[in-house]
ROMARMI-467604 format. One line per 4 residues: number of its first residue (from 1); their letters; for each residue x negated, y, z of N, C-alpha, C. Coordinates in steps of 0.2 Angstrom, whole numbers. Atoms other than C-alpha are relative to their C-alpha. Layout:
NUM	A	X Y Z X Y Z X Y Z ~ ...
// end
This chain:
1	MKEL	-6 2 2 -148 65 -151 4 5 -4 ~ -4 -5 4 -135 73 -163 3 5 5 ~ -4 -5 -4 -126 89 -157 7 -3 1 ~ -6 2 -2 -110 86 -148 6 1 -6
5	TEIQ	-5 -2 5 -100 95 -162 -1 -4 -6 ~ 1 4 6 -108 84 -175 3 -7 2 ~ -2 7 -2 -103 68 -165 8 0 0 ~ -7 0 -1 -85 73 -161 4 1 -7
9	ETLD	-3 -1 6 -81 78 -179 1 -6 -4 ~ 0 7 4 -84 60 -185 5 -5 4 ~ -4 4 -4 -73 53 -171 8 2 -1 ~ -7 -2 2 -56 55 -180 5 -5 0
13	SEPK	-5 6 0 -47 39 -176 -2 -4 6 ~ 0 4 -6 -44 27 -161 -6 -5 -1 ~ 6 5 1 -56 14 -168 -7 3 1 ~ 6 -3 0 -70 26 -170 -2 2 7
17	LHKW	1 -2 -7 -68 33 -152 -1 -6 4 ~ 1 6 -3 -67 15 -146 -7 -2 -1 ~ 7 3 1 -83 10 -154 -5 5 3 ~ 5 -5 -3 -92 26 -148 -1 -1 7
21	ILKT	0 0 -7 -87 25 -130 -3 -7 2 ~ 3 7 -1 -92 6 -130 -7 0 0 ~ 7 -1 1 -109 10 -137 -3 4 6 ~ 3 -5 -5 -112 24 -125 0 -3 7
25	LEED	-1 3 -7 -107 14 -109 -4 -6 1 ~ 3 7 -1 -116 -3 -113 -6 0 3 ~ 6 0 -3 -132 2 -106 1 -1 8 ~ -1 0 -8 -125 4 -88 6 -4 2
29	FYTK	-6 4 -2 -109 -7 -89 0 -6 -4 ~ -2 5 4 -104 -24 -94 7 2 -3 ~ -7 -2 3 -89 -22 -106 3 -6 -3 ~ -4 5 3 -75 -33 -111 6 4 -4
33	ERVW	-5 -3 4 -62 -28 -125 6 -3 0 ~ -6 3 1 -44 -30 -127 2 -6 5 ~ -1 5 -6 -40 -39 -110 7 0 1 ~ -7 1 -2 -23 -46 -107 1 0 8
37	GEHI	-2 0 -7 -14 -43 -90 7 0 1 ~ -7 -1 -2 2 -41 -81 1 5 5 ~ -2 -5 -5 10 -27 -72 3 -3 6 ~ -2 4 -6 12 -31 -54 7 1 3
41	ITKD	-7 0 -2 30 -25 -52 5 -2 -5 ~ -5 2 5 39 -27 -69 -2 -6 -3 ~ 3 6 3 28 -42 -74 0 0 -8 ~ 1 0 8 27 -35 -92 -7 -1 -1
45	RVQA	7 2 3 12 -41 -102 -3 7 -2 ~ 4 -6 2 -1 -27 -105 -7 -2 -2 ~ 6 2 3 -17 -26 -114 -5 7 1 ~ 5 -5 0 -32 -15 -109 -5 1 -5
49	DIII	5 -1 5 -43 -7 -122 -7 -3 2 ~ 7 2 -3 -59 -9 -112 0 -1 7 ~ 1 0 -7 -63 -15 -95 -8 -1 1 ~ 7 -1 -2 -80 -11 -88 -2 -2 7
53	FPKK	2 1 -7 -90 -17 -73 -8 2 0 ~ 7 -4 0 -106 -8 -67 -6 -6 1 ~ 6 4 0 -123 -16 -69 -4 1 7 ~ 3 0 -6 -134 -19 -54 -3 7 2
57	HLVD	3 -7 -2 -144 -2 -55 5 5 2 ~ -5 -5 -2 -128 7 -54 3 -1 7 ~ -3 2 -7 -121 -3 -39 -5 2 5 ~ 5 -2 -5 -138 0 -30 0 7 1
61	MGFI	-1 -8 -1 -135 19 -33 6 2 4 ~ -6 -1 -4 -118 17 -24 6 0 -5 ~ -6 0 4 -106 15 -39 4 -6 2 ~ -5 6 -2 -91 4 -34 -1 -6 -4
65	EEHI	1 6 3 -94 -14 -38 7 -3 -1 ~ -6 3 2 -77 -17 -46 1 2 -7 ~ -1 -1 7 -69 -17 -63 4 7 -1 ~ -3 -7 2 -63 -1 -72 3 -1 -7
69	VIEV	-4 1 6 -50 0 -86 -2 7 -4 ~ 1 -6 4 -54 13 -100 6 -1 -6 ~ -5 -1 5 -39 18 -111 -2 5 -5 ~ 3 -4 6 -44 25 -128 6 2 -4
73	KHIN	-5 -3 4 -32 37 -137 -2 5 -5 ~ 1 -6 5 -32 48 -152 6 4 0 ~ -5 -4 -2 -21 62 -147 3 3 -7 ~ -1 -2 7 -21 69 -165 6 5 0
77	NSLS	-5 -5 0 -11 85 -162 7 -1 3 ~ -6 2 -3 2 77 -152 0 0 8 ~ 2 0 -7 -4 82 -135 7 0 5 ~ -6 0 -4 14 86 -128 3 -7 1
81	KKGS	-3 7 0 21 69 -132 -5 -6 2 ~ 5 6 0 6 57 -134 -4 1 7 ~ 4 -2 -6 -3 66 -119 3 -4 6 ~ -4 3 -6 10 61 -106 0 -7 -1
85	QSFY	0 7 0 12 44 -113 -6 -4 1 ~ 7 3 -1 -7 41 -113 -1 -1 8 ~ 2 0 -8 -8 45 -94 5 -5 3 ~ -5 5 -3 8 35 -90 -3 -7 -2
89	QAIT	3 6 1 0 20 -99 -6 -2 4 ~ 6 1 -5 -16 22 -89 2 -2 7 ~ -3 1 -7 -6 23 -73 3 -7 1 ~ -3 7 0 3 6 -77 -6 -5 0
93	YKNS	5 5 0 -14 -2 -80 -4 0 7 ~ 3 0 -7 -20 4 -63 4 -5 4 ~ -4 4 -4 -6 -6 -56 2 -7 -4 ~ 0 7 3 -9 -22 -66 -5 -4 2
97	VFKI	6 5 -1 -19 -38 -64 -2 -3 -7 ~ 3 3 6 -30 -44 -78 -4 -6 1 ~ 4 7 -1 -38 -61 -81 -6 1 -3 ~ 7 0 2 -57 -61 -82 -3 -6 3
101	KNKD	4 6 -2 -67 -77 -82 4 -4 5 ~ -5 4 -4 -51 -86 -74 1 3 7 ~ -2 -3 -7 -50 -73 -60 5 6 -1 ~ -5 -5 0 -36 -61 -57 -4 7 3
105	IRPA	4 -6 -2 -44 -43 -57 5 6 0 ~ -4 -6 0 -35 -27 -52 -5 6 0 ~ 5 -5 0 -45 -12 -57 0 5 5 ~ 1 -5 -5 -52 0 -45 3 7 -2
109	FCLL	-3 -6 3 -47 15 -56 0 -1 -8 ~ -1 0 7 -43 19 -74 -2 7 -3 ~ 2 -6 3 -50 32 -86 3 1 -7 ~ -2 -1 6 -43 40 -101 -5 3 -4
113	FSEL	5 -2 5 -54 43 -116 3 2 -7 ~ -3 -2 6 -49 53 -131 -4 5 -3 ~ 4 -5 3 -55 66 -143 0 7 4 ~ 0 -6 -5 -50 79 -130 -5 -1 6
117	SFED	6 0 -5 -64 72 -119 -6 4 -2 ~ 6 -4 2 -76 82 -129 3 7 1 ~ -2 -6 -3 -75 99 -121 1 5 -6 ~ -1 -5 6 -76 109 -138 7 -1 -3
121	NFKN	-6 2 3 -61 100 -144 6 3 4 ~ -5 -3 -4 -51 105 -129 0 8 0 ~ 0 -7 0 -57 123 -130 3 2 -7 ~ -3 -2 6 -51 124 -148 8 0 0
125	INNK	-7 -1 -1 -33 121 -142 1 7 3 ~ -1 -6 -3 -35 136 -131 -1 6 -5 ~ 1 -5 5 -42 146 -146 5 1 -5 ~ -5 0 5 -27 142 -156 7 3 4
129	NHID	-6 -3 -4 -16 150 -142 5 -5 2 ~ -5 5 -2 -8 134 -137 -1 -1 8 ~ 2 0 -7 -10 139 -119 5 -5 4 ~ -5 5 -3 6 129 -114 -2 -7 0
133	LTSK	2 7 1 -1 113 -121 -6 -2 5 ~ 5 1 -5 -17 115 -111 2 0 7 ~ -3 0 -7 -7 119 -95 3 -7 1 ~ -3 6 -1 2 103 -98 -5 -6 1
137	WSGY	6 5 0 -14 93 -101 -3 0 7 ~ 3 -1 -6 -21 100 -85 5 -3 6 ~ -5 3 -5 -5 95 -75 0 -7 0 ~ 1 8 1 -6 77 -82 -6 -2 4
141	IALA	6 2 -3 -24 76 -76 1 0 8 ~ 0 -1 -7 -20 83 -59 5 -6 4 ~ -4 5 -3 -5 71 -56 -3 -7 0 ~ 3 7 1 -14 56 -63 -5 -2 5
145	SHFL	5 1 -5 -28 58 -51 2 -3 6 ~ -2 3 -6 -17 53 -37 2 -7 0 ~ -1 8 1 -14 36 -45 -7 -3 -1 ~ 7 3 2 -33 34 -47 -1 -1 -7
149	VGTI	1 0 7 -32 38 -65 -4 7 -2 ~ 4 -6 1 -46 50 -71 -1 0 -8 ~ 2 -1 7 -54 56 -88 -7 -1 -1 ~ 7 0 2 -70 54 -97 -1 7 -3
153	KIKE	1 -7 3 -77 71 -102 -8 0 -2 ~ 6 -1 3 -92 75 -113 -1 7 -1 ~ 1 -7 0 -100 92 -112 -7 2 1 ~ 7 -3 -1 -115 103 -111 0 4 6
157	VGFI	1 -3 -7 -121 109 -94 -7 2 1 ~ 7 -2 -3 -135 119 -86 -5 0 -5 ~ 6 0 4 -152 118 -92 -5 -5 2 ~ 5 5 -2 -166 105 -92 -6 4 2
161	EKLL	6 -3 -3 -179 111 -81 0 8 -1 ~ 1 -7 2 -185 128 -87 1 1 -7 ~ -1 -1 7 -182 125 -105 7 3 -2 ~ -6 -3 2 -169 135 -114 4 -5 -4
165	KKDK	-3 5 4 -160 119 -119 5 -3 5 ~ -5 3 -4 -143 113 -112 0 -7 0 ~ 0 8 0 -141 95 -106 7 -2 -2 ~ -7 3 2 -127 84 -113 1 -5 4
169	VIDM	-2 5 -5 -118 74 -101 7 -4 -1 ~ -6 3 -1 -104 61 -99 2 -1 7 ~ -3 0 -7 -93 62 -84 6 -4 1 ~ -7 3 -2 -80 52 -75 3 4 5
173	IFDS	-2 -6 -4 -69 65 -68 7 -2 3 ~ -7 1 -3 -53 64 -56 2 8 1 ~ -2 -7 0 -44 81 -58 -6 4 -2 ~ 6 -4 2 -59 93 -58 -6 -2 3
177	KTYF	6 2 -4 -71 83 -47 -3 -6 -3 ~ 4 5 3 -85 72 -54 -2 -6 5 ~ 2 6 -4 -88 54 -48 -6 -2 -3 ~ 6 3 4 -101 49 -61 -2 4 -5
181	RKSL	2 -4 5 -112 59 -72 -7 -3 -3 ~ 6 2 3 -125 53 -85 -2 5 -5 ~ 2 -5 6 -136 64 -96 -1 -5 -6 ~ 0 3 7 -135 59 -114 -7 2 -3
185	VDGG	6 -2 3 -152 67 -116 -6 -4 3 ~ 6 4 -3 -164 59 -103 3 -6 4 ~ -3 6 -3 -152 46 -96 0 0 8 ~ -1 -1 -7 -152 53 -78 7 -1 2
189	IKIK	-6 2 -3 -138 47 -67 1 3 7 ~ -2 -3 -6 -129 55 -53 7 -3 2 ~ -6 2 -3 -115 47 -42 2 4 6 ~ -1 -4 -6 -106 58 -30 8 0 1
193	NQSL	-7 0 -1 -89 61 -22 3 -6 0 ~ -3 7 0 -86 43 -18 7 0 3 ~ -7 1 -3 -70 47 -8 5 1 -5 ~ -5 -1 6 -62 51 -25 3 -6 -2
197	IKRK	-3 6 2 -59 33 -28 2 -5 5 ~ -3 4 -6 -53 27 -11 8 -1 -2 ~ -8 1 1 -35 20 -12 4 4 4 ~ -4 -5 -3 -22 32 -7 6 -3 3
201	NAGN	-6 2 -4 -7 30 5 6 1 -5 ~ -6 -1 4 10 27 -3 4 6 4 ~ -4 -5 -3 22 41 0 -4 7 1 ~ 4 -6 -1 15 57 8 -7 -1 0
205	IQNG	7 1 0 -3 59 4 -4 4 5 ~ 3 -4 -5 -13 64 19 -6 -4 2 ~ 7 4 -1 -32 59 21 -1 -1 8 ~ 2 2 -7 -35 50 38 5 1 5
209	RKAH	-5 -1 -5 -18 54 45 6 -4 -2 ~ -6 3 1 -2 45 46 5 5 -3 ~ -5 -4 3 12 52 35 6 0 5 ~ -6 -1 -4 27 59 45 6 3 -4
213	KN	-6 -1 4 44 60 38 4 6 4 ~ -3 -6 -2 52 78 40 7 -1 1
// end
């Protein structure tokens, strides 16, 4: 496959990002584009860029058998403003109901995909001394994870066996923890940290305990 730097340089618009992630996921997920829905509180009409549903081989491996929304954004040097807006939009989709095959579907979680999903693009912001922007982005990611909104990340990791060649992977991440990983080199899949996608309590977040008001 092409080098990641070569791939990301061509993804300079939202339509191109949309097409690339759709193509990348179609082997493992059923996909549906531009799906209309309704926010459960405000009743506003919303439209998800992409909704995916895992194929049987993923479900057999332990992937949650529910629908997932992917919000595609081209941040385009507007990280401070467009970054927060993108995560807010994804959060509203998590709390929306979509109509698929005449059924009301509420997504298990949502994922944001942008040019910053490519690790080198994110590093370039740091290299330009925009540390305040990367800190903001990290803050958005951490907060959004409590709403079951994660990010898609594409990067190079480790080594393939004993060869001096790094693996290229696509991850579904909540904050800094990975739920799903697929090698873009050999197609290997790992599903872990399944507790990441469990619905969280309203109010004070405490795992396995009742929240107490001080």
